[in-house]
C-alpha positions as CSV (number, residue, x, y, z in Angstrom):
1,M,136.3,236.8,288.1
2,P,133.7,236.5,285.3
3,S,132.5,239.6,283.5
4,M,128.9,240.6,283.4
5,M,128.8,239.4,279.8
6,E,129.6,235.9,280.9
7,L,126.8,235.8,283.5
8,T,123.7,236.5,281.5
9,P,122.7,238.1,278.2
10,R,123.0,241.9,278.2
11,A,119.9,244.0,278.6
12,T,119.5,247.6,277.6
13,I,117.0,250.0,279.1
14,Q,115.8,253.3,277.9
15,L,115.2,255.8,280.6
16,P,112.9,258.8,280.2
17,L,115.7,261.4,280.1
18,G,114.9,262.9,276.8
19,G,116.6,261.7,273.7
20,E,117.9,258.2,273.2
21,N,119.7,257.5,276.4
22,I,120.5,253.8,276.5
23,I,122.2,252.2,279.4
24,P,123.6,248.7,279.0
25,L,123.2,246.8,282.3
26,G,123.7,243.0,282.8
27,K,121.4,240.8,284.8
28,F,122.3,239.5,288.2
29,S,121.4,236.0,288.9
30,G,122.5,235.6,292.5
31,K,126.1,234.5,292.0
32,Q,127.7,236.3,295.0
33,E,131.0,236.7,293.2
34,C,129.3,238.8,290.6
35,W,127.4,241.0,293.0
36,P,130.0,243.8,293.5
37,R,130.3,244.5,289.8
38,F,126.6,244.5,289.2
39,I,125.6,246.7,292.2
40,Q,128.4,249.2,291.6
41,T,127.3,249.5,288.0
42,F,123.6,249.7,289.0
43,K,124.3,252.4,291.6
44,A,126.3,254.5,289.2
45,M,123.8,254.3,286.3
46,V,120.5,254.2,288.2
47,D,120.6,254.7,292.0
48,K,122.6,257.9,292.0
49,Q,120.5,259.4,289.3
50,P,117.5,261.7,290.1
51,Y,114.9,259.2,289.1
52,E,111.8,258.5,291.1
53,P,112.2,255.5,293.5
54,I,109.5,253.6,291.7
55,L,111.4,253.8,288.4
56,K,114.6,252.7,290.2
57,L,112.7,249.7,291.6
58,A,111.3,248.8,288.2
59,I,114.8,249.0,286.6
60,L,116.3,246.9,289.4
61,E,113.5,244.3,289.1
62,Q,114.1,244.0,285.4
63,H,117.8,243.3,285.9
64,I,117.7,240.6,288.5
65,I,116.8,236.9,288.0
66,G,116.9,233.6,289.8
67,Q,118.0,233.6,293.4
68,A,118.3,237.4,293.5
69,K,114.7,237.8,292.3
70,D,113.5,235.2,294.8
71,C,114.9,237.4,297.7
72,I,112.5,240.3,296.9
73,K,109.3,238.4,295.9
74,G,107.4,239.6,299.0
75,F,107.9,243.3,298.6
76,P,105.1,245.4,297.1
77,F,105.8,247.4,294.0
78,D,105.8,250.9,295.4
79,E,108.3,253.7,296.0
80,K,108.7,252.8,299.7
81,S,109.9,249.4,298.8
82,Y,112.9,250.5,296.7
83,P,115.3,251.2,299.6
84,L,114.2,248.1,301.4
85,V,114.7,245.9,298.3
86,L,118.1,247.4,297.7
87,K,119.1,246.8,301.3
88,T,117.8,243.2,301.3
89,L,119.8,242.4,298.2
90,E,122.9,244.1,299.6
91,D,122.6,242.2,302.9
92,R,122.1,238.9,301.1
93,F,124.8,239.2,298.4
94,W,127.6,241.4,299.9
């Protein structure tokens, strides 16, 4: 199974948590075999954290490309879309 580093270049994000909290998170391109690693990492680092849904959506959108990005193009950028976007991706790539 390829590692996240083999899929796409690494991206880092800074979250407004105070201080210099940097989370390395790869980008998911839509390769189904890479989905479990990406989503488990994303959920641990972002989804399970006490961030506003709109921030979670922004982070998620910044870390998906290609086929995965195409799956969510029709969703508006608002806090209500975050759980729907996440479910759409999970339904498509699990």
